[in-house]
N, CA, C and O of each residue as an XYZ file, in Angstrom:
580
protein
N     -62.869      7.077     36.500
C     -62.820      6.372     35.225
C     -61.650      6.871     34.373
O     -60.937      6.068     33.772
N     -61.448      8.203     34.318
C     -60.344      8.758     33.548
C     -59.005      8.322     34.133
O     -58.047      8.092     33.395
N     -58.940      8.212     35.446
C     -57.703      7.798     36.106
C     -57.356      6.356     35.742
O     -56.194      6.041     35.487
N     -58.354      5.487     35.718
C     -58.120      4.088     35.363
C     -57.626      3.975     33.922
O     -56.699      3.218     33.635
N     -58.249      4.731     33.019
C     -57.822      4.720     31.627
C     -56.393      5.230     31.476
O     -55.602      4.688     30.703
N     -56.080      6.278     32.225
C     -54.733      6.838     32.176
C     -53.699      5.797     32.601
O     -52.688      5.609     31.925
N     -53.956      5.121     33.723
C     -53.013      4.118     34.214
C     -52.945      2.897     33.298
O     -51.883      2.294     33.144
N     -54.051      2.539     32.704
C     -54.048      1.418     31.751
C     -53.190      1.773     30.531
O     -52.390      0.959     30.071
N     -53.362      2.979     30.019
C     -52.571      3.438     28.879
C     -51.090      3.520     29.251
O     -50.225      3.150     28.456
N     -50.803      3.998     30.445
C     -49.427      4.092     30.926
C     -48.796      2.700     31.020
O     -47.623      2.530     30.685
N     -49.560      1.711     31.470
C     -49.059      0.344     31.581
C     -48.742     -0.220     30.201
O     -47.728     -0.893     30.018
N     -49.606      0.052     29.237
C     -49.363     -0.432     27.873
C     -48.095      0.191     27.307
O     -47.280     -0.504     26.700
N     -47.922      1.485     27.499
C     -46.723      2.175     27.017
C     -45.479      1.576     27.674
O     -44.469      1.364     27.003
N     -45.540      1.306     28.963
C     -44.401      0.725     29.677
C     -44.063     -0.660     29.136
O     -42.888     -0.986     28.974
N     -45.072     -1.479     28.856
C     -44.827     -2.815     28.314
C     -44.195     -2.751     26.933
O     -43.274     -3.512     26.638
N     -44.675     -1.860     26.091
C     -44.112     -1.709     24.753
C     -42.657     -1.241     24.842
O     -41.796     -1.748     24.123
N     -42.386     -0.286     25.713
C     -41.016      0.211     25.885
C     -40.097     -0.889     26.402
O     -38.966     -1.017     25.932
N     -40.559     -1.670     27.346
C     -39.739     -2.764     27.887
C     -39.443     -3.796     26.802
O     -38.321     -4.295     26.715
N     -40.426     -4.117     25.986
C     -40.213     -5.061     24.891
C     -39.206     -4.535     23.893
O     -38.385     -5.299     23.385
N     -39.251     -3.262     23.604
C     -38.302     -2.661     22.677
C     -36.889     -2.706     23.234
O     -35.939     -2.967     22.496
N     -36.741     -2.454     24.521
C     -35.426     -2.504     25.140
C     -34.867     -3.920     25.108
O     -33.678     -4.112     24.853
N     -35.720     -4.916     25.364
C     -35.268     -6.304     25.325
C     -34.811     -6.676     23.924
O     -33.805     -7.366     23.765
N     -35.537     -6.229     22.911
C     -35.146     -6.518     21.528
C     -33.813     -5.854     21.202
O     -32.986     -6.436     20.499
N     -33.599     -4.643     21.707
C     -32.340     -3.946     21.460
C     -31.183     -4.662     22.147
O     -30.070     -4.672     21.621
N     -31.425     -5.263     23.311
C     -30.387     -6.002     24.015
C     -29.949     -7.229     23.236
O     -28.807     -7.665     23.383
N     -30.816     -7.798     22.413
C     -30.519     -9.012     21.662
C     -29.625     -8.743     20.445
O     -29.132     -9.687     19.827
N     -29.412     -7.473     20.095
C     -28.602     -7.159     18.915
C     -27.201     -7.723     19.109
O     -26.576     -7.537     20.153
N     -26.726     -8.412     18.082
C     -25.415     -9.029     18.127
C     -24.499     -8.269     17.178
O     -24.867     -7.980     16.039
N     -23.303     -7.951     17.660
C     -22.324     -7.325     16.784
C     -21.724     -8.401     15.889
O     -21.170     -9.387     16.375
N     -21.836     -8.207     14.594
C     -21.349     -9.197     13.641
C     -19.827     -9.178     13.580
O     -19.195     -8.122     13.589
N     -19.257    -10.379     13.518
C     -17.803    -10.540     13.446
C     -17.418    -11.074     12.071
O     -18.143    -11.868     11.472
N     -16.286    -10.631     11.592
C     -15.727    -11.132     10.344
C     -15.438    -12.626     10.516
O     -14.754    -13.001     11.468
N     -15.934    -13.484      9.629
C     -15.691    -14.914      9.781
C     -14.226    -15.317      9.569
O     -13.829    -16.420      9.945
N     -13.434    -14.445      8.980
C     -12.023    -14.761      8.743
C     -11.163    -14.302      9.912
O     -10.377    -15.085     10.446
N     -11.302    -13.037     10.318
C     -10.411    -12.472     11.337
C     -11.014    -12.441     12.743
O     -10.284    -12.419     13.734
N     -12.342    -12.440     12.827
C     -12.995    -12.299     14.127
C     -13.161    -10.853     14.580
O     -13.700    -10.597     15.656
N     -12.704     -9.914     13.769
C     -12.848     -8.485     14.085
C     -14.252     -8.026     13.715
O     -14.961     -8.740     13.006
N     -14.674     -6.834     14.185
C     -16.008     -6.330     13.813
C     -16.166     -6.232     12.294
O     -15.282     -5.737     11.595
N     -17.309     -6.714     11.801
C     -17.589     -6.719     10.369
C     -18.167     -5.377      9.930
O     -18.726     -4.629     10.732
N     -18.023     -5.095      8.653
C     -18.516     -3.855      8.063
C     -19.307     -4.169      6.799
O     -18.924     -5.040      6.017
N     -20.402     -3.460      6.606
C     -21.211     -3.647      5.394
C     -20.471     -3.177      4.145
O     -20.918     -3.425      3.026
N     -19.339     -2.500      4.336
C     -18.551     -2.027      3.194
C     -17.855     -3.160      2.453
O     -17.484     -3.016      1.288
N     -17.681     -4.299      3.142
C     -16.962     -5.429      2.556
C     -17.818     -6.672      2.727
O     -17.875     -7.236      3.819
N     -18.482     -7.107      1.667
C     -19.348     -8.286      1.782
C     -19.305     -9.143      0.535
O     -18.936     -8.699     -0.552
N     -19.704    -10.406      0.739
C     -19.709    -11.400     -0.325
C     -21.012    -12.185     -0.218
O     -21.457    -12.505      0.885
N     -21.616    -12.491     -1.345
C     -22.813    -13.338     -1.365
C     -22.408    -14.763     -0.995
O     -21.432    -15.300     -1.519
N     -23.179    -15.371     -0.075
C     -22.885    -16.726      0.378
C     -24.145    -17.348      0.954
O     -24.820    -16.725      1.774
N     -24.469    -18.545      0.546
C     -25.544    -19.339      1.138
C     -26.877    -18.579      1.229
O     -27.608    -18.715      2.211
N     -27.180    -17.796      0.221
C     -28.452    -17.083      0.175
C     -28.472    -15.740      0.872
O     -29.528    -15.116      0.976
N     -27.323    -15.279      1.355
C     -27.258    -13.986      2.041
C     -25.964    -13.273      1.704
O     -25.228    -13.670      0.801
N     -25.705    -12.212      2.451
C     -24.473    -11.443      2.286
C     -23.674    -11.516      3.576
O     -24.154    -11.097      4.629
N     -22.462    -12.044      3.501
C     -21.568    -12.130      4.652
C     -20.684    -10.899      4.645
O     -20.121    -10.533      3.613
N     -20.564    -10.263      5.800
C     -19.762     -9.052      5.940
C     -18.389     -9.370      6.518
O     -18.223    -10.315      7.289
N     -17.402     -8.552      6.124
C     -16.019     -8.745      6.553
C     -15.466     -7.440      7.104
O     -16.082     -6.383      6.967
N     -14.300     -7.527      7.726
C     -13.716     -6.356      8.376
C     -12.920     -5.468      7.422
O     -12.770     -4.271      7.670
N     -12.414     -6.040      6.341
C     -11.516     -5.295      5.453
C     -11.593     -5.879      4.036
O     -12.216     -6.923      3.842
N     -10.989     -5.243      3.066
C     -11.059     -5.759      1.697
C     -10.266     -7.047      1.469
O     -10.505     -7.732      0.474
N      -9.336     -7.397      2.351
C      -8.545     -8.620      2.185
C      -9.336     -9.872      2.553
O      -9.197    -10.906      1.900
N     -10.159     -9.785      3.585
C     -10.847    -10.972      4.096
C     -11.822    -11.609      3.102
O     -11.891    -12.838      3.069
N     -12.569    -10.874      2.302
C     -13.429    -11.545      1.312
C     -12.637    -12.420      0.338
O     -13.116    -13.472     -0.086
N     -11.433    -11.985     -0.012
C     -10.592    -12.774     -0.925
C     -10.140    -14.068     -0.245
O     -10.148    -15.134     -0.862
N      -9.753    -13.971      1.010
C      -9.334    -15.155      1.771
C     -10.518    -16.112      1.915
O     -10.369    -17.326      1.777
N     -11.693    -15.548      2.193
C     -12.907    -16.350      2.366
C     -13.268    -17.102      1.085
O     -13.504    -18.310      1.124
N     -13.312    -16.409     -0.035
C     -13.728    -17.056     -1.281
C     -12.712    -18.098     -1.756
O     -13.071    -19.023     -2.484
N     -11.462    -17.955     -1.355
C     -10.442    -18.936     -1.716
C     -10.612    -20.247     -0.948
O     -10.143    -21.294     -1.395
N     -11.292    -20.191      0.222
C     -11.460    -21.389      1.043
C     -12.757    -21.302      1.850
O     -12.724    -21.270      3.080
N     -13.898    -21.264      1.155
C     -15.196    -21.103      1.814
C     -15.484    -22.195      2.842
O     -16.077    -21.916      3.884
N     -15.075    -23.426      2.567
C     -15.352    -24.529      3.492
C     -14.756    -24.267      4.868
O     -15.376    -24.575      5.886
N     -13.563    -23.703      4.901
C     -12.875    -23.436      6.164
C     -13.649    -22.442      7.028
O     -13.651    -22.556      8.254
N     -14.307    -21.468      6.396
C     -14.975    -20.398      7.118
C     -16.499    -20.505      7.097
O     -17.184    -19.609      7.590
N     -17.039    -21.587      6.532
C     -18.486    -21.717      6.330
C     -19.278    -21.618      7.629
O     -20.297    -20.928      7.670
N     -18.840    -22.283      8.680
C     -19.604    -22.276      9.931
C     -19.732    -20.865     10.496
O     -20.819    -20.457     10.906
N     -18.633    -20.122     10.519
C     -18.678    -18.753     11.060
C     -19.452    -17.818     10.133
O     -20.121    -16.896     10.600
N     -19.365    -18.051      8.831
C     -20.145    -17.247      7.882
C     -21.634    -17.527      8.077
O     -22.445    -16.601      8.075
N     -21.992    -18.796      8.245
C     -23.395    -19.147      8.477
C     -23.895    -18.610      9.813
O     -25.052    -18.205      9.922
N     -23.038    -18.603     10.826
C     -23.422    -17.998     12.107
C     -23.784    -16.534     11.892
O     -24.794    -16.059     12.411
N     -22.965    -15.823     11.132
C     -23.258    -14.415     10.860
C     -24.590    -14.262     10.124
O     -25.351    -13.337     10.407
N     -24.874    -15.161      9.184
C     -26.142    -15.092      8.455
C     -27.332    -15.342      9.383
O     -28.383    -14.721      9.225
N     -27.171    -16.244     10.343
C     -28.239    -16.483     11.328
C     -28.375    -15.265     12.240
O     -29.487    -14.804     12.495
N     -27.258    -14.746     12.728
C     -27.286    -13.582     13.610
C     -27.956    -12.385     12.955
O     -28.680    -11.640     13.614
N     -27.721    -12.198     11.671
C     -28.258    -11.032     10.961
C     -29.659    -11.284     10.401
O     -30.239    -10.405      9.762
N     -30.204    -12.480     10.637
C     -31.562    -12.770     10.193
C     -31.675    -13.162      8.726
O     -32.778    -13.203      8.182
N     -30.551    -13.449      8.082
C     -30.588    -13.840      6.668
C     -30.829    -15.333      6.478
O     -31.250    -15.764      5.405
N     -30.564    -16.123      7.519
C     -30.907    -17.547      7.543
C     -31.844    -17.752      8.721
O     -31.620    -17.216      9.806
N     -32.895    -18.532      8.501
C     -33.786    -18.852      9.613
C     -33.807    -20.361      9.807
O     -33.701    -21.137      8.857
N     -33.947    -20.745     11.062
C     -33.967    -22.161     11.378
C     -35.342    -22.740     11.100
O     -36.363    -22.141     11.439
N     -35.357    -23.918     10.474
C     -36.628    -24.576     10.171
C     -36.707    -25.988     10.765
O     -37.800    -26.524     10.947
N     -35.549    -26.590     11.066
C     -35.494    -27.940     11.642
C     -34.232    -28.062     12.486
O     -33.410    -27.147     12.531
N     -34.090    -29.194     13.148
C     -32.863    -29.481     13.897
C     -31.697    -29.527     12.910
O     -31.750    -30.280     11.938
N     -30.647    -28.740     13.139
C     -29.531    -28.736     12.196
C     -28.682    -30.008     12.226
O     -27.877    -30.234     11.323
N     -28.854    -30.831     13.243
C     -28.075    -32.062     13.332
C     -28.750    -33.241     12.639
O     -28.082    -34.071     12.023
N     -30.088    -33.312     12.742
C     -30.808    -34.476     12.228
C     -31.793    -34.156     11.115
O     -32.173    -35.042     10.350
N     -32.210    -32.894     11.017
C     -33.238    -32.521     10.049
C     -34.646    -32.806     10.551
O     -35.612    -32.632      9.809
N     -34.775    -33.245     11.805
C     -36.097    -33.516     12.382
C     -36.688    -32.231     12.969
O     -35.970    -31.245     13.136
N     -37.993    -32.231     13.285
C     -38.609    -31.040     13.877
C     -37.911    -30.618     15.176
O     -37.437    -31.455     15.943
N     -37.860    -29.312     15.401
C     -37.202    -28.750     16.580
C     -38.095    -28.889     17.816
O     -39.321    -28.890     17.713
N     -37.462    -29.006     18.977
C     -38.169    -28.988     20.250
C     -37.959    -27.618     20.878
O     -36.821    -27.170     21.020
N     -39.041    -26.951     21.255
C     -38.939    -25.599     21.805
C     -38.111    -25.527     23.082
O     -37.527    -24.487     23.385
N     -38.057    -26.617     23.829
C     -37.337    -26.596     25.106
C     -35.921    -27.168     25.014
O     -35.257    -27.317     26.039
N     -35.452    -27.486     23.827
C     -34.097    -28.021     23.630
C     -33.311    -27.027     22.787
O     -33.343    -27.085     21.557
N     -32.607    -26.117     23.448
C     -31.897    -25.098     22.692
C     -30.514    -24.833     23.242
O     -30.225    -25.060     24.417
N     -29.672    -24.345     22.351
C     -28.288    -24.009     22.661
C     -28.079    -22.570     22.223
O     -28.479    -22.192     21.122
N     -27.455    -21.761     23.076
C     -27.122    -20.396     22.664
C     -25.743    -20.421     22.020
O     -24.757    -20.833     22.629
N     -25.704    -19.973     20.787
C     -24.471    -19.975     20.003
C     -24.294    -18.588     19.403
O     -25.130    -18.140     18.618
N     -23.232    -17.917     19.760
C     -22.956    -16.603     19.178
C     -24.062    -15.594     19.392
O     -24.288    -14.735     18.541
N     -24.758    -15.683     20.518
C     -25.808    -14.723     20.830
C     -27.175    -15.068     20.247
O     -28.123    -14.300     20.412
N     -27.293    -16.200     19.574
C     -28.589    -16.637     19.050
C     -28.921    -18.019     19.608
O     -28.030    -18.819     19.894
N     -30.201    -18.279     19.754
C     -30.641    -19.582     20.232
C     -30.913    -20.491     19.047
O     -31.646    -20.129     18.126
N     -30.319    -21.669     19.078
C     -30.548    -22.667     18.046
C     -31.198    -23.869     18.711
O     -30.672    -24.422     19.677
N     -32.342    -24.264     18.181
C     -33.094    -25.384     18.743
C     -32.651    -26.693     18.094
O     -32.308    -26.742     16.912
N     -32.669    -27.745     18.900
C     -32.409    -29.092     18.399
C     -33.645    -29.931     18.654
O     -34.614    -29.454     19.243
N     -33.614    -31.176     18.213
C     -34.829    -31.992     18.242
C     -35.038    -32.777     19.531
O     -36.175    -33.089     19.885
N     -33.957    -33.100     20.239
C     -34.120    -34.043     21.346
C     -33.035    -33.860     22.397
O     -32.086    -33.099     22.211
N     -33.197    -34.573     23.498
C     -32.230    -34.529     24.588
C     -30.869    -35.068     24.138
O     -29.832    -34.610     24.617
N     -30.873    -36.031     23.226
C     -29.613    -36.583     22.722
C     -28.782    -35.528     22.004
O     -27.585    -35.393     22.258
N     -29.416    -34.786     21.112
C     -28.707    -33.719     20.388
C     -28.262    -32.624     21.358
O     -27.150    -32.106     21.250
N     -29.129    -32.280     22.298
C     -28.786    -31.249     23.274
C     -27.594    -31.693     24.113
O     -26.692    -30.897     24.373
N     -27.578    -32.943     24.534
C     -26.458    -33.468     25.313
C     -25.152    -33.408     24.543
O     -24.112    -33.061     25.103
N     -25.200    -33.745     23.260
C     -24.004    -33.672     22.422
C     -23.477    -32.247     22.361
O     -22.270    -32.024     22.455
N     -24.375    -31.286     22.203
C     -23.961    -29.884     22.074
C     -23.382    -29.346     23.379
O     -22.428    -28.568     23.361
N     -23.949    -29.753     24.498
C     -23.473    -29.255     25.794
C     -22.067    -29.753     26.119
O     -21.377    -29.147     26.939
N     -21.633    -30.838     25.495
C     -20.289    -31.370     25.723
C     -19.230    -30.635     24.912
O     -18.037    -30.772     25.182
N     -19.654    -29.856     23.921
C     -18.723    -29.178     23.021
C     -18.381    -27.767     23.494
O     -19.164    -27.137     24.204
N     -17.222    -27.282     23.102
C     -16.844    -25.890     23.357
C     -17.696    -24.992     22.453
O     -18.290    -25.479     21.492
N     -17.763    -23.689     22.746
C     -18.539    -22.793     21.877
C     -18.121    -22.851     20.403
O     -18.982    -22.849     19.523
N     -16.828    -22.901     20.123
C     -16.379    -22.978     18.726
C     -16.793    -24.298     18.075
O     -17.165    -24.333     16.902
N     -16.723    -25.384     18.851
C     -17.137    -26.683     18.315
C     -18.646    -26.716     18.065
O     -19.108    -27.365     17.127
N     -19.415    -26.013     18.908
C     -20.870    -25.923     18.706
C     -21.173    -25.209     17.397
O     -22.029    -25.653     16.631
N     -20.479    -24.110     17.135
C     -20.682    -23.367     15.883
C     -20.434    -24.291     14.699
O     -21.229    -24.326     13.760
N     -19.336    -25.038     14.740
C     -19.008    -25.943     13.639
C     -20.056    -27.040     13.492
O     -20.522    -27.311     12.385
N     -20.427    -27.669     14.603
C     -21.380    -28.783     14.539
C     -22.749    -28.338     14.036
O     -23.390    -29.055     13.268
N     -23.198    -27.170     14.462
C     -24.546    -26.717     14.135
C     -24.629    -25.956     12.813
O     -25.686    -25.936     12.182
N     -23.520    -25.323     12.380
C     -23.631    -24.374     11.272
C     -22.687    -24.605     10.090
O     -22.739    -23.851      9.118
N     -21.835    -25.614     10.145
C     -20.946    -25.845      9.000
C     -21.757    -26.185      7.753
O     -21.464    -25.706      6.657
N     -22.776    -27.015      7.936
C     -23.680    -27.380      6.842
C     -25.098    -27.018      7.284
O     -25.636    -27.622      8.212
N     -25.691    -26.045      6.627
C     -27.027    -25.575      7.029
C     -28.163    -26.246      6.261
O     -29.325    -25.886      6.447
N     -27.847    -27.211      5.403
C     -28.866    -27.787      4.526
C     -29.966    -28.534      5.278
O     -31.093    -28.593      4.787
N     -29.684    -29.103      6.445
C     -30.698    -29.842      7.185
C     -31.641    -28.955      7.999
O     -32.811    -29.291      8.181
N     -31.125    -27.814      8.490
C     -31.912    -27.088      9.465
C     -32.223    -25.630      9.189
O     -32.958    -25.011      9.959
N     -31.692    -25.060      8.119
C     -31.878    -23.632      7.893
C     -32.281    -23.372      6.435
O     -32.035    -24.181      5.541
N     -32.899    -22.227      6.240
C     -33.174    -21.775      4.874
C     -32.972    -20.266      4.807
O     -33.130    -19.553      5.798
N     -32.621    -19.804      3.620
C     -32.407    -18.376      3.403
C     -33.732    -17.634      3.519
O     -34.772    -18.113      3.067
N     -33.674    -16.464      4.128
C     -34.851    -15.614      4.247
C     -34.985    -14.868      2.933
O     -34.036    -14.244      2.456
N     -36.158    -14.939      2.363
C     -36.391    -14.257      1.094
C     -36.426    -12.752      1.310
O     -37.060    -12.254      2.240
N     -35.737    -12.049      0.441
C     -35.639    -10.579      0.572
C     -36.858     -9.905     -0.002
O     -36.952     -8.677      0.020
């Protein structure tokens, strides 16, 4: 009886450890939306309900001068960092389908139907970021702090 309990406890510990490792593998290194270099929490700007990080003190100035140009990549960073969460299909505003998803920048974004999924699969990764994240009003909301 003690042996069975020991092995059961060992199995639970192994499952928890494996889950933790999988979660650690999902960590995405944030990129500066202006330069594409690694972002730093030392340089950030409030945007779309979150804080976007940049690589250096120059990039926030470039970003704020032309937010529209960098909005998709800034929103990608907000999704990657968990500051924006998906609530609907970002293309149509309709409910998401669990089996219709596109991996963009290391995160999975769900769409509503095969039509939207087909459109996304025809695009390059950069075009997917723009199509799905330039305007987040249909499919995402800021995570309350």
